[in-house]
C-alpha positions in Angstrom: 0.0 0.0 0.0 1.4 3.4 -1.0 0.3 6.5 0.9 0.7 9.8 -0.8 1.5 12.7 1.4 0.0 15.9 0.1 1.0 19.2 1.6 -0.4 22.6 0.7 2.1 25.2 -0.3 1.4 28.7 1.2 1.3 31.2 -1.6 0.6 34.9 -1.0 -2.2 36.0 -3.2 -2.5 39.7 -3.9 -6.0 40.9 -3.5 -5.7 44.5 -4.7 -3.5 45.9 -7.5 -3.3 49.3 -9.1 -1.1 50.7 -11.9 1.6 53.1 -10.9 0.9 56.7 -12.0 3.9 57.0 -14.2 3.1 53.8 -16.1 6.6 52.4 -15.4 7.5 49.2 -17.3 9.2 46.4 -15.5 12.6 45.5 -17.0 12.0 41.8 -16.3 8.5 41.2 -17.5 8.2 44.1 -19.9 4.8 44.7 -18.3 3.4 47.6 -16.4 4.5 47.7 -12.7 1.7 47.8 -10.1 1.2 48.6 -6.5 -0.2 45.6 -4.6 -2.4 45.3 -1.5 -1.6 47.9 1.1 0.6 50.0 -1.2 -2.3 50.1 -3.7 -4.7 51.4 -1.0 -2.2 53.9 0.4 -1.6 55.4 -3.1 -5.3 55.5 -3.7 -5.9 57.4 -0.4 -3.2 59.9 -1.3 -4.6 60.4 -4.8 -8.2 60.9 -3.4 -7.0 63.5 -0.8 -4.8 65.4 -3.2 -7.5 65.6 -5.9 -9.8 68.6 -5.9 -13.5 68.2 -6.7 -14.2 68.8 -10.4 -10.6 68.0 -11.4 -11.4 64.6 -12.9 -13.5 64.8 -16.1 -16.9 63.1 -15.9 -16.4 62.5 -12.2 -17.1 65.8 -10.5 -17.7 64.4 -7.0 -14.3 62.6 -6.6 -11.7 64.3 -4.5 -11.0 65.6 -1.0 -11.2 69.3 -2.0 -8.7 70.0 0.8 -6.6 72.6 -1.1 -9.5 75.0 -1.0 -9.3 75.0 2.8 -5.5 75.6 2.8 -5.8 79.4 2.4 -8.3 79.8 5.2 -7.0 80.9 8.6 -5.9 77.6 10.2 -8.0 77.3 13.3 -9.1 74.2 15.3 -12.5 74.6 13.5 -10.9 74.4 10.0 -8.8 71.4 11.1 -12.0 69.7 12.2 -13.7 70.5 8.9 -10.7 69.0 7.1 -10.8 65.9 9.2 -14.6 65.5 8.4 -13.9 66.0 4.7 -11.2 63.3 4.7 -13.4 60.8 6.5 -16.3 61.5 4.1 -14.2 61.3 1.0 -12.6 58.0 2.0 -15.9 56.4 3.1 -17.5 57.3 -0.2 -14.7 56.5 -2.6 -12.3 54.0 -1.0 -14.3 50.8 -0.1 -11.1 48.8 0.4 -10.2 50.7 3.5 -11.9 50.7 6.9 -11.0 53.9 8.6 -9.7 53.7 12.2 -8.7 57.3 12.8 -7.9 60.5 11.0 -5.6 63.1 12.5 -5.1 66.6 11.0 -2.4 68.8 12.4 -0.9 72.1 11.3 2.5 73.8 11.6 1.8 77.4 11.0 5.5 78.4 10.7 6.1 76.0 7.7 2.6 76.5 6.1 2.1 72.7 6.1 -1.0 70.6 7.1 -0.3 67.0 8.0 -3.0 64.4 7.6 -2.5 61.0 9.1 -5.0 58.3 8.2 -5.0 55.0 10.1 -7.0 52.2 8.5 -7.5 48.5 8.0 -7.5 46.8 4.6 -10.5 44.5 4.4 -9.5 40.9 5.2 -6.3 42.1 7.0 -6.0 42.6 10.7 -2.9 44.8 10.6 -3.5 48.5 11.1 -1.8 50.7 8.4 -1.2 54.4 8.4 -0.4 56.8 5.6 0.7 60.5 5.9 -0.3 63.1 3.4 1.3 66.6 3.5 -0.4 69.7 2.1 1.7 72.8 1.5 0.7 76.4 0.8 2.8 77.8 -1.9 2.7 81.3 -3.3 
């Protein structure tokens, strides 16, 4: 009697994949390179927050519209409005991420607003965070 021992190999399967913005070509496969899993969701969050409403053709509601608030007097009320805008944008347009926390802080001397988003990717228990910096330039 011969008994065959069958073992399963563990293979990581990428659930999410997005093309890179610059459409870079991989030198090995001669195919477009992609962001996978958490990197794909991080890049998507950055793109959503840095896009203004009406900037994308035929999709007028996509975007965080945060640049419009940059030239307001930065007060705790404006920071709270920015936080609410970030939450709303991500809940509407990024279904792959479950938001844990959003922190918006400002450094008035450097004219920079820092947005930190902590989230879970669906089907993953590791919390992930991404930082987005908005600068006022003249």
